[in-house]
N, C-alpha and C positions, 0 to 999 in steps of 0.2 A: 161673316162666317157662314151664314145661311146660304148666301149666293155661291160660296165655294163648294159647300156640300151639294147643292143642287147641280152645279156644274159637273162635279165628279160623278154624281149619281147618274146624270144623263149620259155622260161619256161611257161609263161602265155598262149601262143598259144598251147603248149602241154597239159596243164591243161584243157583249153577250149575244145580241141578235145576229151579228155577223158570224160569230162562231157557231151558233146554232144552225145557221143556214149552210155553212161551209165545212162543217167538221168531217163529213163523208169525203169531201174532196181532199182535205188535209190528210186523212187516213190513206186514201188511195195514192196520193203523192208520196207519202212516206214509204209505202210498200214498194212502189215503182223505184224510188231512189235506192232502197235497200237492195232490191234485186239487181239493179244495174251496177251498183258498187261491188257486189259480191261476184258477179259474173263477167263484168267488163272492166278492163283497165286501160290506161293510156298506151301501154306497150302493145296490146292487141290491136288497138285502134290504129296506131302508127304502122304496124305490120300489114293490116288490112289495106291501108291507103297505099303502101308500097306495092302490094300485090296487084292493085287495081289502078295503077298509075295512068293507064291509057285513058280512063274516063276522067281523070284529073279533077277539074273544078266540080263537076256534078257529084262524084263520089265523095270528095272532101266536104262539100256542103252537106250532103246527106249524113255523113258521119258526124259532122259538127252538131247538127240539130238532134241527132239520135242518141247522143251520149251525154251523161251528166258530169262533165269535167269542170273542175274548178280552174282558176287561173294557172295554178302550178301544173295541173294535168294538161291543160291546153298547151302550155309552153313545152312540156315534155313530148307531146305528140308532134309539135312543130319541129322540135330538134330531131326527132326520128325521121320526119319527112325530109329535112335538110340533109341528114346523113344518107338518105337514099337518093340524093342528087335530083330531087324533084324541083321543077321550076317554081317561080314565085306565084304563078296563078293559083294553083291549088292551095298553096300555103296561105296566101292572103284570103282566099275564100274561107278557109278554116278559121283564120284569125277574126274575120268579120262575123261569121255565123255562130261559132262555138259559144261565146259568152251570152248570146241572146236568149236561147231557149233550150229545152230538153223535154223528154216525154213527161217527167213528173211536173215540170213547170207548166206544160200545156194543161194538165189536169188542174193544177193549183189555180192558174189564171182563169180557167173555165168556171170554177166555183165562185171566184170573186167578181168576174166581169161578164160571164155568160159565154157560151160556146162560140157565138159569132165573133166576139172580140178575140177570144183565145185563138181561134183558127186564123183570124186576120194577122195576129201577132206572129204566129207560127209560120204562116205563108210569107210574111214580110221578112222574117229571118232567113228563109230559104232563098228568096229572090235577092236579098242584099248580098248573101254569100256568092250567088252566081254573078251578080253585077260587079262585085269587088274582084272576083277572079277574072272576069272578062276584061276589066280595066287594067288589071295587073298584066294580063297577057299582051295587051296592046302596048302598054308602056315598056314592058320588058323587051318586046320585039324591036323597040326603038332605042334601046340602051339606057333608058332612064333609070332603071333599077339595078344597073351594074354596080357592083361593089357595095351593096346595101346590107349584106350579111355581116354580122360582127365576127366573122371568121375569115380566113384567107380565101375560102371559096365555099359555095353552098354544099359541096360534097366532101364529107369526111375531114374537114379542117379541124385543126387544134385537137386532134385525137377524137373527134366526134365519130361515133359509131352507131350503127342501127341498134335499137333496143333488143336485148335477148328476150325471147318469149318463154315464159315459164307457165306450166300448166296450173290452172286454178285447182286448189285442193277441194275435196268434196265438201259441200256446204251442208251442215246439219240444220235441222229445224230450229234448234236453240240459237245457232249463229244467226239464222235469218230473222228470228223474232227479236234477238238482241239488237241487230242492225236496224230493224224497223223501229224499235223503241228509241234508239239514239237519234235516228233521222226524224221521227215524229216529235220527240222532245225539243229538238233544235227548231224545227219548223213551228211548233206551237209557241215557243218562247218569243221568237221573232214576230210571229203573227199577232199575238196578244199585245206585245210591247208596242209595236209600231202602228197597229190599229188604234190602240189607245192614244198614242201621240197624234195620229191623224185626226181622229174625231175630237180630241181636245182642242186642236188648232181650229177645227171647223166651228166649234162652239165659242171660241174666243174671237176668231176673225170673222167679220161679217161676210156671209156667202156672196154678197154683191161684189165684193172686191175680187173674189176668185172668178166669178162669171164675167166681170168686166175685163179681166186680164186674159182669161183662158176659155171663156164660154163660147157657145155656138155663135158664129158670125163675126168673131173677132179675128181679123186677118192676121195679126201678129201673134195670136195665141199659140199656134202650133210651133213656129220656129222658136218662140221664147221658151216654150216647154222643152223643146229639143235641147236648147242651150243649157237650161237649168238642170237637165238630166245629168250633165257632165259632173258638176260639183256636188249635187245633192242626192245622187243615187248611192245607196249603201250596198245592198245585195238583194237577190231575188226575194228571199223570205221576208225581208224587212220592207222593201220598196213596193211590192205588189199591194199589201194592205194599206200602205200609206197613199198610194195612187188611187185606190178604191175610195178612200175617204175624200181625196181631192175631187174625184168625179162626183161624189155625193154633194160636194159643196158647190158644184157648178162648172167644173172643168170639162170641156168637151172630150168625147172619146178619142177623137183624132189627136188632141193635145196630150192625152194620157199615153196613147200609143207612141207618139214621138218621144215623150219623156222616158218611157221604158226602153226604147230601142237605143237611144244615145247613152242613157245611163248605164245599161248593162254592158255595152260594148266599149265604153270609154271610162270605166271605173278605174280607180287607182291600181287595182290588181291587174286588170287587163292591159293597161298602158305600160305598167312596170314590167310585166312579162314580155310584152312586145319589144321594149327597149333593150332587154337583155340579149335578144337574138337578132335585132334588125336596127338599121339606122333610120334617120328622120324621114326619108322619103317613103319608106314602107309604112311607118307609123302614120304619117300624114295622109297617105292613101286610105288607110283603114278608117281613120277619124273622119275624113272627108266623105267617104262612102256612107258611113253611119249618119252623119249630120244631114247630108243632102237627102239620103234615102228616108231617114226618119221624118223629115219635113214633108217630102213628097207623099209618103204613105199616110201621114197624119192628115194632110189636106184631102187626099183621095178618100180616106175612110169617112171623113166628115161629109164629103160630097155624096158618097154612096149612101150614107144614112139619110141624107136629105132627100135623095131621089126615091129611096125605098119607103 
């Protein structure tokens, strides 16, 4: 009983320390999330992409990392792009980059991992969107992506129409504060819960095991972390504090980066959304881009840290 109390006390102290260091980042993340939710929606994003279709992959990637869309929101934007008869390249760029990050997640990850890691994760999300779009352009030009939409054609099939854009109502201070409170409450609950789970596991599992599997210098650590991100990633609010705990236990930063990239992009929600609008070749291209890219960026980030 004494050992159990000591274990729980130590874990709670670690969670409290993490919260005391990162509360300002959590608050900033909640404010940004509330502002984006109130002033940006998926219909506006889809319309913006249709208006700027000439820039294609670049605009789609920028919109993907600059908006806080959930899996359903991402799917709605992609349907709007398809209704606008856009080619697969910008669509796949958006599918790759959108689940990975957003402005509030950039701030959230900066609090947990530091700005260097947060910016590396943000940059990786942008580059992977561009790479996925470029690969889609090449494959589409060779006919490999023909017939991959789950509609008769990419333009306006099955009654698919471009989203109607409705003006946002005036946002009052009370609405903004209420939305910030809801976003902050959700963020805090996930943060506290999964930080507790992470540190509890750290205290139960010898840190040598983590460092042996995922630590610096372990060649297979990064790809293994990338693969484990697929089944064990829950969502951003939960998985970021869990990944922070794994890093404290000895997981290399490159392995953590790989875990977060594949986990975010290949979560159940992201894959389920993709499968509702596209067939296996498109989904396979998205998953392959994320797995290969996550491994490459994980290795690259570890090498960069070793040089610096």
